[in-house]
C-alpha angles and dihedrals in degrees: 000000000000095000109059128170091259092053091051092048090050092051094048092045092052099042104021134053094270142339093273096044101095097156103073117108092232092055093048091047091051091049092049090049092052091050092045092052091050093050091046090057090047092052093050087063099034104042096172098052096115096170090059090046090055091048090050092052091049092049092050088052092051091049090048091053091051091049091050090050092049091047090053094046104039121001094191094057088046092053092046095053093044090053094043096050097036093235114163123220 
């Protein structure tokens, strides 16, 4: 599978407060971004995979909700994560 325990720990260590801190908004946004990028590549090859397309749309919505929450709580953290992950708004 593309998302192993080591990959998750690496994402949370890089974007969160530590490798075991999975609850921060930045860590969750980074994980969603990694999964979204993977599914986007999958859909470029398999255009008629509508279940994956639906999952991708739902994941983008969840990431958007987390970004909106972070923007409301702390604008500096929001700007930092947007710049770090190259997410456009």
